[in-house]
C-alpha positions, 0 to 999 in steps of 0.5 A: 901032339896035343889032343885036337879040338873039333872046330870049323876053322883049324888055322886059328882055333879057340874055344871061347867061354862067355860068363854071365853079363849084366845087361841094361835095357831101357824102353821108356815108350808105352807102346806094346807093339814096340816092346813085345817084338823083343821081349822073347830076346830079353827072356832068353838072355835071362834064361841063359844066365845073364843078369837082365835089367829092364826099365819099361812101364810095360814090363811091370804089368804084362797081364794088362797087355793086348792079347799078343803072343811072343811068337808071330802067329799071324803068318804061319807056314810049314814048309816042306822041301822035296829033293831038288835037281841041282846043276853045278858048272865049274869049268876052271881047272883050279883045285883051290877054287873047287875044293872050297865048295866041295863040302857043300855039293857033298852035303846037298847030295847027302840031304837027298838032293840030286847033284850034277857037277860039271868040272875037271875034278871027279870025286875020289869015291862014289857019292850017292845022289852025286853025278860028275861029268868031266869038263876038262878044258886043256887049253885053259889048263895050259894057260894056268900051267904056263903062267909065270907068277915070278916073272909077272912079279918082277914086272910089277916091281916097276909099276905103280898100284894103278898100273898093276890094277889096270893090267889085272883088270884087262887080264880078267876081261881077256881071260873071261872071253877066252873062258867063254870061247873054250867052255861053249865049244866043249862037247860036254857043255854043248850036250848040256846046253842042248839037252832036255834035262831039267834042273831046279837050281844052277850054281856057277862061279859067275864073277870070275870070267864066267858071266856067259854061263848065266845062260844055263839059268835061262835055259833051265828056267832055274834060279842061279846061285853064284860063288866067289872063291877069293873074297868079293869082286866089285863086279859082284856088287854090280849084279847083286844090287849092292852099292859100290862106294869108291870113297871107302870100299877099296877095289880088291886089286889094290892093297888099299885100307878102308880109310884111303887118302885122297890119292888112293880114293882117286885111283880107286874111283878111276879103277871102278869107272874104268872097269864099269865103262870098258865092261859095258862098252866092250867086255859084256857085248863080246861075251854076249856075242860068244854066247849067241854064237853057240846057241840057237836064235829061237832060244830068244836069249836076253842080254847077258847083263839082264841074266846076270841081274837075276842071280838069286844069291852069292856065296862069298868064300871069306869072312867080314873080319878079312874084308873092309866093313861095308853096306851089304845086301842080305843075299851076299852070304859069307861062307869062309871056312866051309872046307876046313876040317880036322886033319891028322898029321902024318907020322913023319911030319909029327916027328919033324915038328915035335923034334924042332926045339926052336919051332917050325917055319912053314913056307907055301906059295899056294896051289896055283903058283909053281915054285919050280918056276922060281928064278935061280937067283931067288931060289938061292936067296931063299935057301941061304936065308932059311939056312941061317934060321934056327927054326926048322923050315917046312917048305911045300915044294911041287916039282923037282926037289932042290938038291943039297939042302941044309939040314934045317930045310925039309921039302914036301910035295904035299902038306896037310896045312891045317894040321901043321898050323894047329895051335897045339904047336904053340911054339910055331906062332910068334903072332899067337895073340893076334891069331887067337883074337882073329880066331875068336872073331872068325868062329863067333858066328851063329851057324857054321859056314857049311850049314849057312850055305846049305840053308841058303841053297834050300831057301832059294829053292823054297822061295823059287829064286827068292826074288823078294831079296832083289835090291831096288838098286838094280832098277836105278839108272846112274842118274837116279842112284847119284840123285842127279835128277833130284839135285837138278830139281832142287837146283832149278827150284832154288834158282827160281826162288832166287830169281823171284826174290831178286825180281821182287827186290828190284821191283820194290827198289824201283817203286821206292825210287819213283816214290821218292822222286815224285815226292821230291818234285 
């Protein structure tokens, strides 16, 4: 196996080298205040080896410029952040949701913060400054274990996109109510809710049926950072003050492109309005009722949506290249790739992949879908298709292994996916060029996703919830956001002007008529 290259993203890995570029900068205005703000950038680009050409009157005679410095010295602040008490509550028994952000919890503890995590996944080894409290929810685990994705897919085959979207949205609403009931009834959570503990920050998976947990931010008078492990759900836009524009922002429940046709835009709009109306009139009142059932009246809790609107920032486990471009507020932060690390192939897998002359096809259904529940007909079809392939098929299979498999099919209960998909096995990728192109875009970022997340956690702590990042969108009614009041005013003004013009025209016409009549007499 080729020597591995350190990187934050091992599925699509590329070391990029950028040669000196020729950069033209044209700034014709003789305004020093405009020029001096960006002069450090031009200078830094030149120092990095780029050939920078600047057309500007000010560049030729900097000595006569006003006494400004390249650095903004008017407001200078040295910030010191002490160890914070951070509470993380992740009740869902979904390893794929938890493991993506675990490096962040561990790094925060290593930086001296006191991290308390309520979850179903205790750390394998003790971590300094890290306290884990078991939050196992058997009924929720049973629901996930019993859910048959293959049966659901068979039903979806006979449904339209819109029907599938409505079903998924209703499933999420009912699931959120079920989660709220189970979490609030849990003894460990009740002890936390009625404890005298203090925390400086609360981190939750707020936008996956866990809105009611925002009560913890109110309880501890601490800012909340939300996380999403599956891209950006549209209820996230609602509470982060980000416009949800149905014309070109497809709902994640649809597989629509950003440039939707009329029918797709119609379905996307209907889906968004359905989720908004049902959420406001049924779901959020129900969740709010559950929350108040398990809290004390003297807690004086605000309405659930009010608490959700106070979320300081949201970590999105994705990357802009994996989502449609859209306007985005500054406190929606992409951190996709945080959990990726350099994994070494076990000897048995290395031998299998190295001795596959035609390459390897890797098959995995993820950590949630259980292949053992696959219908026998589908299972037999896959085995038959795989057996006809020249490549070795590496099949991640959790459950009882399939008996009498063809020689080219290898089943494994666990596979280090990032190591298997390392680009050093070039023969594995028929889509290599596309993968390398995506890799360049994915890795071309200012900071690693982990360092980005750490910086934002400490930023929210330093600025006491960062309320200055809150979008004014949160304070607008639908009438104001859609400019209906402005349109109504403009319409009234135009109608008034039109009425006055018609009245004047009519008056002039009458005057001319009577003048003509008097003259003829």
